[in-house]
N, CA and C atoms of all chains as a GROMACS GRO file, in nm:
protein
  597
    1MET      N    1   0.498   0.119   1.556
    1MET     CA    2   0.416   0.214   1.530
    1MET      C    3   0.482   0.351   1.527
    2LYS      N    4   0.490   0.426   1.416
    2LYS     CA    5   0.568   0.560   1.381
    2LYS      C    6   0.441   0.643   1.454
    3LYS      N    7   0.491   0.738   1.541
    3LYS     CA    8   0.421   0.847   1.592
    3LYS      C    9   0.404   0.966   1.500
    4VAL      N   10   0.326   1.012   1.503
    4VAL     CA   11   0.312   1.138   1.398
    4VAL      C   12   0.389   1.275   1.460
    5LYS      N   13   0.440   1.334   1.387
    5LYS     CA   14   0.526   1.452   1.444
    5LYS      C   15   0.409   1.579   1.485
    6ALA      N   16   0.475   1.606   1.602
    6ALA     CA   17   0.365   1.726   1.639
    6ALA      C   18   0.359   1.844   1.547
    7LYS      N   19   0.246   1.894   1.536
    7LYS     CA   20   0.220   2.020   1.435
    7LYS      C   21   0.203   1.957   1.308
    8ARG      N   22   0.217   1.848   1.270
    8ARG     CA   23   0.193   1.795   1.145
    8ARG      C   24   0.059   1.709   1.137
    9LYS      N   25  -0.056   1.767   1.107
    9LYS     CA   26  -0.167   1.648   1.104
    9LYS      C   27  -0.188   1.599   0.960
   10VAL      N   28  -0.107   1.520   0.937
   10VAL     CA   29  -0.108   1.461   0.824
   10VAL      C   30  -0.121   1.298   0.829
   11ARG      N   31  -0.233   1.262   0.814
   11ARG     CA   32  -0.241   1.115   0.822
   11ARG      C   33  -0.245   1.018   0.702
   12GLU      N   34  -0.116   0.992   0.647
   12GLU     CA   35  -0.101   0.965   0.542
   12GLU      C   36  -0.152   0.772   0.525
   13PRO      N   37  -0.216   0.757   0.444
   13PRO     CA   38  -0.270   0.614   0.422
   13PRO      C   39  -0.142   0.526   0.402
   14ARG      N   40  -0.143   0.403   0.457
   14ARG     CA   41  -0.013   0.335   0.447
   14ARG      C   42  -0.071   0.180   0.376
   15PHE      N   43  -0.010   0.134   0.276
   15PHE     CA   44  -0.041   0.015   0.246
   15PHE      C   45   0.054  -0.082   0.228
   16CYS      N   46   0.080  -0.178   0.256
   16CYS     CA   47   0.206  -0.289   0.268
   16CYS      C   48   0.155  -0.408   0.176
   17PHE      N   49   0.245  -0.432   0.090
   17PHE     CA   50   0.230  -0.532  -0.024
   17PHE      C   51   0.325  -0.653   0.008
   18LYS      N   52   0.285  -0.768   0.002
   18LYS     CA   53   0.354  -0.889   0.040
   18LYS      C   54   0.348  -0.964  -0.107
   19THR      N   55   0.448  -1.006  -0.161
   19THR     CA   56   0.478  -1.047  -0.292
   19THR      C   57   0.592  -1.147  -0.303
   20MET      N   58   0.566  -1.236  -0.358
   20MET     CA   59   0.666  -1.354  -0.360
   20MET      C   60   0.747  -1.307  -0.481
   21SER      N   61   0.864  -1.281  -0.446
   21SER     CA   62   0.963  -1.214  -0.585
   21SER      C   63   1.114  -1.255  -0.540
   22GLU      N   64   1.200  -1.291  -0.648
   22GLU     CA   65   1.336  -1.309  -0.608
   22GLU      C   66   1.381  -1.146  -0.620
   23VAL      N   67   1.337  -1.048  -0.692
   23VAL     CA   68   1.384  -0.950  -0.711
   23VAL      C   69   1.315  -0.843  -0.586
   24ASP      N   70   1.392  -0.751  -0.533
   24ASP     CA   71   1.355  -0.691  -0.425
   24ASP      C   72   1.260  -0.538  -0.472
   25VAL      N   73   1.313  -0.492  -0.571
   25VAL     CA   74   1.260  -0.360  -0.610
   25VAL      C   75   1.174  -0.402  -0.752
   26LEU      N   76   1.027  -0.418  -0.684
   26LEU     CA   77   0.947  -0.452  -0.807
   26LEU      C   78   0.885  -0.322  -0.897
   27ASP      N   79   0.874  -0.334  -0.998
   27ASP     CA   80   0.850  -0.223  -1.094
   27ASP      C   81   0.706  -0.208  -1.074
   28ASP      N   82   0.682  -0.087  -1.012
   28ASP     CA   83   0.525  -0.047  -0.987
   28ASP      C   84   0.491   0.083  -1.098
   29GLY      N   85   0.590   0.094  -1.189
   29GLY     CA   86   0.530   0.223  -1.263
   29GLY      C   87   0.579   0.372  -1.228
   30TYR      N   88   0.662   0.372  -1.120
   30TYR     CA   89   0.707   0.493  -1.052
   30TYR      C   90   0.825   0.480  -1.052
   31LYS      N   91   0.890   0.591  -1.047
   31LYS     CA   92   1.023   0.624  -1.041
   31LYS      C   93   1.111   0.666  -0.912
   32TRP      N   94   1.194   0.596  -0.864
   32TRP     CA   95   1.234   0.602  -0.693
   32TRP      C   96   1.365   0.641  -0.694
   33ARG      N   97   1.396   0.702  -0.583
   33ARG     CA   98   1.546   0.736  -0.518
   33ARG      C   99   1.555   0.645  -0.399
   34LYS      N  100   1.674   0.588  -0.381
   34LYS     CA  101   1.674   0.538  -0.264
   34LYS      C  102   1.753   0.642  -0.178
   35TYR      N  103   1.675   0.621  -0.042
   35TYR     CA  104   1.754   0.749   0.057
   35TYR      C  105   1.821   0.674   0.178
   36GLY      N  106   1.778   0.574   0.212
   36GLY     CA  107   1.834   0.515   0.328
   36GLY      C  108   1.837   0.344   0.341
   37GLN      N  109   1.915   0.305   0.415
   37GLN     CA  110   1.909   0.150   0.438
   37GLN      C  111   1.935   0.145   0.580
   38LYS      N  112   1.886   0.055   0.625
   38LYS     CA  113   1.863  -0.010   0.790
   38LYS      C  114   1.890  -0.135   0.769
   39VAL      N  115   1.982  -0.194   0.877
   39VAL     CA  116   2.014  -0.333   0.914
   39VAL      C  117   1.868  -0.381   0.975
   40VAL      N  118   1.823  -0.493   0.975
   40VAL     CA  119   1.727  -0.531   1.022
   40VAL      C  120   1.761  -0.667   1.107
   41LYS      N  121   1.704  -0.658   1.259
   41LYS     CA  122   1.768  -0.761   1.346
   41LYS      C  123   1.711  -0.915   1.312
   42ASN      N  124   1.802  -1.008   1.316
   42ASN     CA  125   1.782  -1.148   1.302
   42ASN      C  126   1.761  -1.174   1.160
   43THR      N  127   1.779  -1.102   1.060
   43THR     CA  128   1.761  -1.124   0.935
   43THR      C  129   1.912  -1.066   0.831
   44GLN      N  130   1.959  -1.140   0.720
   44GLN     CA  131   2.026  -1.100   0.646
   44GLN      C  132   1.998  -0.979   0.558
   45HIS      N  133   1.883  -0.940   0.551
   45HIS     CA  134   1.793  -0.825   0.450
   45HIS      C  135   1.797  -0.698   0.516
   46PRO      N  136   1.876  -0.631   0.469
   46PRO     CA  137   1.862  -0.476   0.504
   46PRO      C  138   1.718  -0.416   0.474
   47ARG      N  139   1.695  -0.320   0.553
   47ARG     CA  140   1.549  -0.241   0.476
   47ARG      C  141   1.608  -0.140   0.394
   48SER      N  142   1.553  -0.127   0.285
   48SER     CA  143   1.584  -0.006   0.216
   48SER      C  144   1.460   0.093   0.214
   49TYR      N  145   1.505   0.210   0.198
   49TYR     CA  146   1.395   0.340   0.181
   49TYR      C  147   1.412   0.400   0.045
   50TYR      N  148   1.296   0.416  -0.005
   50TYR     CA  149   1.283   0.498  -0.138
   50TYR      C  150   1.156   0.608  -0.118
   51ARG      N  151   1.211   0.718  -0.217
   51ARG     CA  152   1.123   0.830  -0.230
   51ARG      C  153   1.083   0.835  -0.374
   52CYS      N  154   0.950   0.874  -0.410
   52CYS     CA  155   0.927   0.916  -0.527
   52CYS      C  156   1.012   1.046  -0.587
   53THR      N  157   1.053   1.025  -0.709
   53THR     CA  158   1.165   1.132  -0.766
   53THR      C  159   1.062   1.239  -0.819
   54GLN      N  160   0.936   1.241  -0.846
   54GLN     CA  161   0.861   1.338  -0.933
   54GLN      C  162   0.848   1.447  -0.820
   55GLU      N  163   0.866   1.548  -0.887
   55GLU     CA  164   0.840   1.700  -0.798
   55GLU      C  165   0.746   1.694  -0.720
   56ASN      N  166   0.730   1.720  -0.621
   56ASN     CA  167   0.606   1.766  -0.549
   56ASN      C  168   0.536   1.619  -0.497
   57CYS      N  169   0.584   1.537  -0.515
   57CYS     CA  170   0.509   1.414  -0.473
   57CYS      C  171   0.633   1.356  -0.342
   58ARG      N  172   0.534   1.308  -0.255
   58ARG     CA  173   0.604   1.285  -0.136
   58ARG      C  174   0.589   1.114  -0.103
   59VAL      N  175   0.558   1.061  -0.207
   59VAL     CA  176   0.533   0.921  -0.160
   59VAL      C  177   0.652   0.862  -0.121
   60LYS      N  178   0.670   0.768  -0.022
   60LYS     CA  179   0.778   0.700   0.021
   60LYS      C  180   0.732   0.561   0.009
   61LYS      N  181   0.830   0.445   0.014
   61LYS     CA  182   0.813   0.324   0.020
   61LYS      C  183   0.939   0.280   0.080
   62ARG      N  184   0.890   0.144   0.142
   62ARG     CA  185   1.022   0.074   0.221
   62ARG      C  186   1.013  -0.064   0.143
   63ILE      N  187   1.111  -0.131   0.132
   63ILE     CA  188   1.111  -0.261   0.089
   63ILE      C  189   1.219  -0.356   0.182
   64GLU      N  190   1.153  -0.445   0.227
   64GLU     CA  191   1.204  -0.555   0.319
   64GLU      C  192   1.206  -0.694   0.281
   65ARG      N  193   1.243  -0.800   0.334
   65ARG     CA  194   1.200  -0.914   0.329
   65ARG      C  195   1.136  -0.983   0.459
   66LEU      N  196   1.077  -1.058   0.413
   66LEU     CA  197   0.985  -1.119   0.527
   66LEU      C  198   1.059  -1.217   0.617
   67PRO      N  199   1.098  -1.197   0.741
   67PRO     CA  200   1.206  -1.287   0.801
   67PRO      C  201   1.163  -1.435   0.819
   68GLU      N  202   1.035  -1.442   0.802
   68GLU     CA  203   1.006  -1.611   0.838
   68GLU      C  204   1.001  -1.657   0.668
   69ASP      N  205   0.997  -1.595   0.576
   69ASP     CA  206   0.988  -1.655   0.454
   69ASP      C  207   1.063  -1.561   0.353
   70PRO      N  208   1.178  -1.559   0.337
   70PRO     CA  209   1.292  -1.457   0.263
   70PRO      C  210   1.227  -1.437   0.127
   71ARG      N  211   1.150  -1.546   0.054
   71ARG     CA  212   1.122  -1.539  -0.070
   71ARG      C  213   1.016  -1.426  -0.076
   72MET      N  214   0.957  -1.394   0.020
   72MET     CA  215   0.822  -1.265  -0.004
   72MET      C  216   0.923  -1.128   0.022
   73VAL      N  217   0.892  -1.052  -0.059
   73VAL     CA  218   0.911  -0.924  -0.033
   73VAL      C  219   0.814  -0.838   0.020
   74ILE      N  220   0.833  -0.749   0.112
   74ILE     CA  221   0.729  -0.649   0.177
   74ILE      C  222   0.758  -0.526   0.114
   75THR      N  223   0.660  -0.453   0.038
   75THR     CA  224   0.691  -0.320   0.002
   75THR      C  225   0.553  -0.225   0.080
   76THR      N  226   0.598  -0.152   0.162
   76THR     CA  227   0.500  -0.052   0.210
   76THR      C  228   0.502   0.069   0.149
   77TYR      N  229   0.401   0.120   0.121
   77TYR     CA  230   0.374   0.259   0.064
   77TYR      C  231   0.330   0.356   0.146
   78GLU      N  232   0.360   0.482   0.150
   78GLU     CA  233   0.292   0.574   0.209
   78GLU      C  234   0.264   0.698   0.146
   79GLY      N  235   0.144   0.733   0.146
   79GLY     CA  236   0.124   0.826   0.086
   79GLY      C  237   0.047   0.814  -0.059
   80ARG      N  238  -0.004   0.916  -0.109
   80ARG     CA  239  -0.075   0.897  -0.254
   80ARG      C  240   0.043   0.995  -0.347
   81HIS      N  241   0.057   0.916  -0.478
   81HIS     CA  242   0.098   1.012  -0.566
   81HIS      C  243   0.017   1.103  -0.647
   82VAL      N  244   0.076   1.227  -0.667
   82VAL     CA  245  -0.002   1.341  -0.721
   82VAL      C  246   0.007   1.331  -0.866
   83HIS      N  247   0.069   1.263  -0.939
   83HIS     CA  248   0.084   1.268  -1.053
   83HIS      C  249   0.043   1.105  -1.102
   84SER      N  250   0.044   1.103  -1.256
   84SER     CA  251   0.014   0.958  -1.314
   84SER      C  252   0.140   0.873  -1.298
   85PRO      N  253   0.150   0.736  -1.329
   85PRO     CA  254   0.281   0.675  -1.314
   85PRO      C  255   0.355   0.692  -1.444
   86SER      N  256   0.473   0.688  -1.449
   86SER     CA  257   0.571   0.732  -1.554
   86SER      C  258   0.559   0.652  -1.691
   87HIS      N  259   0.492   0.542  -1.674
   87HIS     CA  260   0.475   0.467  -1.795
   87HIS      C  261   0.317   0.461  -1.842
   88ASP      N  262   0.305   0.518  -1.965
   88ASP     CA  263   0.149   0.529  -1.996
   88ASP      C  264   0.122   0.416  -2.114
   89GLU      N  265   0.215   0.374  -2.175
   89GLU     CA  266   0.187   0.268  -2.273
   89GLU      C  267   0.065   0.164  -2.252
   90GLU      N  268   0.113   0.102  -2.172
   90GLU     CA  269  -0.003  -0.025  -2.157
   90GLU      C  270  -0.095   0.029  -2.066
   91SER      N  271  -0.200   0.044  -2.104
   91SER     CA  272  -0.313   0.115  -2.042
   91SER      C  273  -0.418  -0.024  -1.995
   92SER      N  274  -0.371  -0.152  -2.034
   92SER     CA  275  -0.477  -0.262  -2.019
   92SER      C  276  -0.443  -0.275  -1.880
   93SER      N  277  -0.337  -0.255  -1.805
   93SER     CA  278  -0.354  -0.290  -1.656
   93SER      C  279  -0.421  -0.168  -1.574
   94GLN      N  280  -0.441  -0.059  -1.654
   94GLN     CA  281  -0.495   0.036  -1.527
   94GLN      C  282  -0.656   0.048  -1.548
   95ALA      N  283  -0.697   0.124  -1.441
   95ALA     CA  284  -0.831   0.127  -1.411
   95ALA      C  285  -0.917   0.162  -1.545
   96SER      N  286  -1.036   0.089  -1.554
   96SER     CA  287  -1.116   0.124  -1.665
   96SER      C  288  -1.150   0.235  -1.682
   97SER      N  289  -1.176   0.314  -1.585
   97SER     CA  290  -1.216   0.467  -1.597
   97SER      C  291  -1.116   0.537  -1.648
   98LYS      N  292  -1.003   0.506  -1.662
   98LYS     CA  293  -0.895   0.575  -1.746
   98LYS      C  294  -0.851   0.492  -1.877
   99VAL      N  295  -0.880   0.533  -1.975
   99VAL     CA  296  -0.868   0.471  -2.106
   99VAL      C  297  -0.812   0.561  -2.191
  100THR      N  298  -0.691   0.505  -2.248
  100THR     CA  299  -0.592   0.603  -2.336
  100THR      C  300  -0.626   0.495  -2.484
  101VAL      N  301  -0.692   0.590  -2.559
  101VAL     CA  302  -0.712   0.542  -2.684
  101VAL      C  303  -0.610   0.614  -2.781
  102PHE      N  304  -0.556   0.496  -2.862
  102PHE     CA  305  -0.469   0.584  -2.981
  102PHE      C  306  -0.490   0.547  -3.110
  103TRP      N  307  -0.558   0.668  -3.181
  103TRP     CA  308  -0.599   0.624  -3.349
  103TRP      C  309  -0.539   0.680  -3.425
  104MET      N  310   0.842   1.745   3.280
  104MET     CA  311   0.762   1.694   3.173
  104MET      C  312   0.654   1.617   3.207
  105SER      N  313   0.659   1.566   3.325
  105SER     CA  314   0.556   1.487   3.334
  105SER      C  315   0.428   1.581   3.371
  106SER      N  316   0.462   1.679   3.452
  106SER     CA  317   0.320   1.787   3.487
  106SER      C  318   0.277   1.855   3.350
  107ASP      N  319   0.364   1.832   3.270
  107ASP     CA  320   0.307   1.891   3.141
  107ASP      C  321   0.195   1.814   3.058
  108LEU      N  322   0.220   1.670   3.098
  108LEU     CA  323   0.136   1.565   3.046
  108LEU      C  324   0.009   1.547   3.105
  109ALA      N  325   0.028   1.593   3.247
  109ALA     CA  326  -0.104   1.586   3.325
  109ALA      C  327  -0.194   1.695   3.287
  110ARG      N  328  -0.125   1.806   3.240
  110ARG     CA  329  -0.222   1.923   3.205
  110ARG      C  330  -0.284   1.875   3.059
  111ARG      N  331  -0.212   1.841   2.975
  111ARG     CA  332  -0.277   1.833   2.832
  111ARG      C  333  -0.308   1.716   2.829
  112PRO      N  334  -0.437   1.701   2.762
  112PRO     CA  335  -0.507   1.540   2.742
  112PRO      C  336  -0.403   1.510   2.620
  113MET      N  337  -0.412   1.366   2.639
  113MET     CA  338  -0.311   1.291   2.539
  113MET      C  339  -0.381   1.246   2.383
  114LYS      N  340  -0.323   1.314   2.289
  114LYS     CA  341  -0.390   1.264   2.172
  114LYS      C  342  -0.340   1.150   2.113
  115VAL      N  343  -0.399   1.056   2.079
  115VAL     CA  344  -0.360   0.949   2.018
  115VAL      C  345  -0.391   0.921   1.837
  116ARG      N  346  -0.302   0.912   1.777
  116ARG     CA  347  -0.327   0.924   1.640
  116ARG      C  348  -0.271   0.765   1.589
  117VAL      N  349  -0.384   0.720   1.521
  117VAL     CA  350  -0.359   0.565   1.482
  117VAL      C  351  -0.328   0.592   1.327
  118ILE      N  352  -0.251   0.550   1.297
  118ILE     CA  353  -0.196   0.506   1.161
  118ILE      C  354  -0.254   0.398   1.092
  119VAL      N  355  -0.335   0.369   1.007
  119VAL     CA  356  -0.376   0.262   0.958
  119VAL      C  357  -0.298   0.204   0.868
  120THR      N  358  -0.255   0.096   0.878
  120THR     CA  359  -0.167   0.017   0.736
  120THR      C  360  -0.276  -0.096   0.707
  121LYS      N  361  -0.303  -0.102   0.593
  121LYS     CA  362  -0.350  -0.199   0.502
  121LYS      C  363  -0.269  -0.282   0.442
  122CYS      N  364  -0.283  -0.400   0.466
  122CYS     CA  365  -0.204  -0.521   0.410
  122CYS      C  366  -0.260  -0.570   0.282
  123VAL      N  367  -0.178  -0.606   0.176
  123VAL     CA  368  -0.248  -0.650   0.058
  123VAL      C  369  -0.134  -0.771   0.026
  124GLN      N  370  -0.197  -0.896  -0.021
  124GLN     CA  371  -0.102  -0.997  -0.066
  124GLN      C  372  -0.144  -0.991  -0.226
  125VAL      N  373  -0.042  -0.989  -0.305
  125VAL     CA  374  -0.039  -0.987  -0.439
  125VAL      C  375   0.072  -1.091  -0.511
  126ASP      N  376   0.042  -1.101  -0.613
  126ASP     CA  377   0.141  -1.175  -0.702
  126ASP      C  378   0.254  -1.098  -0.766
  127ALA      N  379   0.352  -1.114  -0.821
  127ALA     CA  380   0.424  -1.014  -0.905
  127ALA      C  381   0.374  -0.961  -1.028
  128VAL      N  382   0.248  -1.031  -1.083
  128VAL     CA  383   0.188  -0.982  -1.202
  128VAL      C  384   0.121  -0.877  -1.178
  129GLN      N  385   0.033  -0.891  -1.065
  129GLN     CA  386  -0.047  -0.789  -1.056
  129GLN      C  387  -0.009  -0.672  -0.978
  130PHE      N  388   0.092  -0.679  -0.914
  130PHE     CA  389   0.159  -0.601  -0.817
  130PHE      C  390   0.159  -0.456  -0.857
  131LYS      N  391   0.181  -0.455  -0.996
  131LYS     CA  392   0.192  -0.310  -1.054
  131LYS      C  393   0.065  -0.239  -1.050
  132SER      N  394  -0.043  -0.316  -1.085
  132SER     CA  395  -0.181  -0.270  -1.131
  132SER      C  396  -0.244  -0.230  -1.006
  133VAL      N  397  -0.210  -0.312  -0.895
  133VAL     CA  398  -0.264  -0.299  -0.769
  133VAL      C  399  -0.192  -0.192  -0.703
  134VAL      N  400  -0.084  -0.148  -0.687
  134VAL     CA  401  -0.014  -0.050  -0.646
  134VAL      C  402  -0.032   0.075  -0.720
  135GLN      N  403  -0.078   0.076  -0.837
  135GLN     CA  404  -0.109   0.203  -0.913
  135GLN      C  405  -0.277   0.242  -0.856
  136CYS      N  406  -0.340   0.134  -0.825
  136CYS     CA  407  -0.464   0.155  -0.790
  136CYS      C  408  -0.478   0.199  -0.672
  137LEU      N  409  -0.388   0.174  -0.567
  137LEU     CA  410  -0.387   0.210  -0.432
  137LEU      C  411  -0.328   0.322  -0.401
  138THR      N  412  -0.240   0.344  -0.469
  138THR     CA  413  -0.128   0.467  -0.440
  138THR      C  414  -0.134   0.561  -0.555
  139GLY      N  415  -0.215   0.562  -0.647
  139GLY     CA  416  -0.206   0.639  -0.780
  139GLY      C  417  -0.289   0.752  -0.745
  140LYS      N  418  -0.291   0.846  -0.818
  140LYS     CA  419  -0.347   0.980  -0.818
  140LYS      C  420  -0.495   0.968  -0.781
  141ASP      N  421  -0.560   0.880  -0.844
  141ASP     CA  422  -0.709   0.900  -0.829
  141ASP      C  423  -0.758   0.780  -0.732
  142SER      N  424  -0.682   0.734  -0.659
  142SER     CA  425  -0.736   0.625  -0.579
  142SER      C  426  -0.831   0.660  -0.465
  143VAL      N  427  -0.924   0.572  -0.455
  143VAL     CA  428  -1.020   0.621  -0.346
  143VAL      C  429  -1.000   0.546  -0.229
  144VAL      N  430  -0.939   0.446  -0.224
  144VAL     CA  431  -0.919   0.352  -0.122
  144VAL      C  432  -0.861   0.416  -0.008
  145ALA      N  433  -0.781   0.503  -0.016
  145ALA     CA  434  -0.717   0.566   0.081
  145ALA      C  435  -0.825   0.650   0.159
  146GLU      N  436  -0.959   0.692   0.133
  146GLU     CA  437  -1.030   0.753   0.200
  146GLU      C  438  -1.090   0.668   0.288
  147THR      N  439  -1.113   0.529   0.239
  147THR     CA  440  -1.216   0.440   0.319
  147THR      C  441  -1.164   0.430   0.456
  148SER      N  442  -1.024   0.454   0.506
  148SER     CA  443  -0.986   0.442   0.669
  148SER      C  444  -1.050   0.514   0.722
  149GLU      N  445  -1.107   0.648   0.678
  149GLU     CA  446  -1.158   0.745   0.766
  149GLU      C  447  -1.310   0.669   0.791
  150SER      N  448  -1.407   0.598   0.727
  150SER     CA  449  -1.527   0.590   0.757
  150SER      C  450  -1.518   0.440   0.711
  151PRO      N  451  -1.546   0.351   0.820
  151PRO     CA  452  -1.558   0.190   0.773
  151PRO      C  453  -1.673   0.160   0.716
  152GLY      N  454  -1.797   0.228   0.775
  152GLY     CA  455  -1.928   0.220   0.727
  152GLY      C  456  -1.935   0.242   0.578
  153GLY      N  457  -1.918   0.361   0.539
  153GLY     CA  458  -1.938   0.398   0.379
  153GLY      C  459  -1.822   0.336   0.306
  154GLY      N  460  -1.712   0.316   0.361
  154GLY     CA  461  -1.567   0.273   0.292
  154GLY      C  462  -1.594   0.168   0.249
  155ARG      N  463  -1.661   0.081   0.290
  155ARG     CA  464  -1.659  -0.085   0.198
  155ARG      C  465  -1.745  -0.091   0.100
  156GLY      N  466  -1.816   0.018   0.060
  156GLY     CA  467  -1.858   0.023  -0.081
  156GLY      C  468  -1.759   0.073  -0.167
  157ARG      N  469  -1.699   0.200  -0.130
  157ARG     CA  470  -1.602   0.232  -0.218
  157ARG      C  471  -1.476   0.138  -0.250
  158SER      N  472  -1.436   0.097  -0.133
  158SER     CA  473  -1.326  -0.008  -0.158
  158SER      C  474  -1.357  -0.116  -0.237
  159HIS      N  475  -1.466  -0.148  -0.245
  159HIS     CA  476  -1.526  -0.252  -0.324
  159HIS      C  477  -1.532  -0.198  -0.481
  160ALA      N  478  -1.559  -0.102  -0.502
  160ALA     CA  479  -1.560  -0.031  -0.629
  160ALA      C  480  -1.397  -0.027  -0.707
  161VAL      N  481  -1.324   0.004  -0.584
  161VAL     CA  482  -1.180  -0.012  -0.639
  161VAL      C  483  -1.138  -0.120  -0.702
  162GLU      N  484  -1.177  -0.238  -0.617
  162GLU     CA  485  -1.148  -0.358  -0.620
  162GLU      C  486  -1.174  -0.407  -0.778
  163ARG      N  487  -1.305  -0.367  -0.826
  163ARG     CA  488  -1.385  -0.366  -0.951
  163ARG      C  489  -1.291  -0.322  -1.063
  164SER      N  490  -1.254  -0.190  -1.040
  164SER     CA  491  -1.192  -0.128  -1.156
  164SER      C  492  -1.030  -0.157  -1.165
  165CYS      N  493  -0.981  -0.205  -1.062
  165CYS     CA  494  -0.841  -0.240  -1.067
  165CYS      C  495  -0.814  -0.394  -1.098
  166GLY      N  496  -0.762  -0.438  -1.198
  166GLY     CA  497  -0.743  -0.577  -1.209
  166GLY      C  498  -0.854  -0.663  -1.227
  167GLY      N  499  -0.954  -0.635  -1.320
  167GLY     CA  500  -1.090  -0.699  -1.300
  167GLY      C  501  -1.062  -0.852  -1.308
  168LYS      N  502  -0.953  -0.931  -1.357
  168LYS     CA  503  -0.940  -1.081  -1.334
  168LYS      C  504  -0.991  -1.133  -1.228
  169ARG      N  505  -0.948  -1.062  -1.104
  169ARG     CA  506  -0.945  -1.148  -0.980
  169ARG      C  507  -1.086  -1.189  -0.955
  170LYS      N  508  -1.122  -1.310  -0.935
  170LYS     CA  509  -1.230  -1.373  -0.907
  170LYS      C  510  -1.263  -1.333  -0.773
  171ARG      N  511  -1.170  -1.351  -0.674
  171ARG     CA  512  -1.189  -1.343  -0.529
  171ARG      C  513  -1.107  -1.222  -0.467
  172PRO      N  514  -1.169  -1.103  -0.472
  172PRO     CA  515  -1.089  -0.995  -0.445
  172PRO      C  516  -1.057  -1.007  -0.314
  173ILE      N  517  -0.921  -0.938  -0.269
  173ILE     CA  518  -0.883  -0.940  -0.141
  173ILE      C  519  -0.957  -0.818  -0.062
  174SER      N  520  -1.083  -0.871  -0.039
  174SER     CA  521  -1.176  -0.773   0.022
  174SER      C  522  -1.130  -0.707   0.136
  175ALA      N  523  -1.162  -0.559   0.185
  175ALA     CA  524  -1.184  -0.499   0.288
  175ALA      C  525  -1.249  -0.569   0.389
  176GLU      N  526  -1.405  -0.589   0.337
  176GLU     CA  527  -1.501  -0.626   0.432
  176GLU      C  528  -1.466  -0.774   0.506
  177GLN      N  529  -1.379  -0.825   0.429
  177GLN     CA  530  -1.348  -0.961   0.535
  177GLN      C  531  -1.332  -0.951   0.648
  178ALA      N  532  -1.204  -0.888   0.683
  178ALA     CA  533  -1.159  -0.872   0.823
  178ALA      C  534  -1.118  -0.706   0.874
  179ALA      N  535  -1.204  -0.633   0.813
  179ALA     CA  536  -1.193  -0.498   0.833
  179ALA      C  537  -1.199  -0.468   1.000
  180GLY      N  538  -1.323  -0.499   1.025
  180GLY     CA  539  -1.334  -0.479   1.194
  180GLY      C  540  -1.324  -0.340   1.242
  181GLU      N  541  -1.278  -0.335   1.340
  181GLU     CA  542  -1.296  -0.208   1.423
  181GLU      C  543  -1.161  -0.121   1.396
  182GLY      N  544  -1.050  -0.178   1.392
  182GLY     CA  545  -0.917  -0.072   1.399
  182GLY      C  546  -0.911  -0.039   1.260
  183GLY      N  547  -0.968  -0.111   1.144
  183GLY     CA  548  -0.934  -0.062   1.030
  183GLY      C  549  -0.831  -0.130   0.977
  184ILE      N  550  -0.759  -0.226   1.055
  184ILE     CA  551  -0.614  -0.299   1.016
  184ILE      C  552  -0.688  -0.402   0.914
  185MET      N  553  -0.658  -0.429   0.784
  185MET     CA  554  -0.688  -0.545   0.710
  185MET      C  555  -0.595  -0.668   0.727
  186LEU      N  556  -0.647  -0.789   0.742
  186LEU     CA  557  -0.570  -0.912   0.794
  186LEU      C  558  -0.544  -0.961   0.651
  187LEU      N  559  -0.429  -1.016   0.644
  187LEU     CA  560  -0.439  -1.116   0.495
  187LEU      C  561  -0.508  -1.208   0.503
  188PRO      N  562  -0.578  -1.240   0.383
  188PRO     CA  563  -0.633  -1.368   0.362
  188PRO      C  564  -0.600  -1.482   0.403
  189SER      N  565  -0.659  -1.602   0.414
  189SER     CA  566  -0.618  -1.714   0.462
  189SER      C  567  -0.515  -1.784   0.385
  190LEU      N  568  -0.454  -1.855   0.434
  190LEU     CA  569  -0.353  -1.927   0.326
  190LEU      C  570  -0.427  -2.006   0.216
  191ASP      N  571  -0.553  -2.081   0.260
  191ASP     CA  572  -0.632  -2.165   0.173
  191ASP      C  573  -0.667  -2.057   0.044
  192GLU      N  574  -0.718  -1.939   0.070
  192GLU     CA  575  -0.761  -1.844  -0.019
  192GLU      C  576  -0.651  -1.791  -0.105
  193LEU      N  577  -0.534  -1.774  -0.061
  193LEU     CA  578  -0.419  -1.737  -0.140
  193LEU      C  579  -0.394  -1.849  -0.232
  194LEU      N  580  -0.370  -1.975  -0.170
  194LEU     CA  581  -0.329  -2.062  -0.279
  194LEU      C  582  -0.438  -2.069  -0.394
  195GLU      N  583  -0.558  -2.073  -0.341
  195GLU     CA  584  -0.644  -2.057  -0.454
  195GLU      C  585  -0.639  -1.960  -0.552
  196LEU      N  586  -0.628  -1.859  -0.475
  196LEU     CA  587  -0.608  -1.731  -0.596
  196LEU      C  588  -0.488  -1.750  -0.689
  197LEU      N  589  -0.388  -1.808  -0.621
  197LEU     CA  590  -0.236  -1.813  -0.700
  197LEU      C  591  -0.258  -1.914  -0.824
  198SER      N  592  -0.353  -2.027  -0.774
  198SER     CA  593  -0.351  -2.119  -0.887
  198SER      C  594  -0.456  -2.116  -0.991
  199ASP      N  595  -0.502  -2.008  -0.979
  199ASP     CA  596  -0.598  -1.919  -1.084
  199ASP      C  597  -0.552  -1.946  -1.222
   0.00000   0.00000   0.00000
C-alpha cells in the first residue's frame, strides 16, 4: 500500500480493472503517455505506468498482468479526469445523462 | 526519530482501491464512468452508508445492458475494499 506523501492531503480514489485481453493497453477513450516500467518478480510481464496527456489532468494508470493468470490484464486507475474522453463520436456507450444529438 | 514519533500521534491514511472485473467490451464505458469527469462513484468511498445509493445509480447509468451489476453493496463491508464477485457470477455474466 502506498503511503500518502506528507503535506499532501489528497485521497485519490483508485479503481483496478481486471480484464481478459491479449492486448496490454486497452482503449478507454483517453490518451496516455508512458512514463515508467518496472520489472515484477516471478513474472515475465513488467508493469507499465501511464499518465493522462491532457493538460491539468493528473490521472495515472498502471498496467500489469495477473501472475496467476497471464491472460488477465490489470489496469489500475488513480484519480479522476477533469475533461471528457477524447473520442466523442460514439455516445451509445456513455452515461445516459450525457446525450450528444446530431441533427 | 523514535522520540519524534512518540510525541506526534500517528496518522493512518487508508487508500481505498475498488476492484472491478469487466470484459474487454465493457471496459471503455465502465472506465469512463468510474474515472470520468462526472463520476460519482469516487465519492462513495467517503460514506459507505449513503454511498450505496449513489454507486447503484452510477451502475444504472453506465452500461445499462448489465443484468447483474458488479455491485458495491455485495461485499463493501467495513474497509470499503470491494471484492471481486465470485467465479460463478462472473461466468454467468460473461455467458450473457
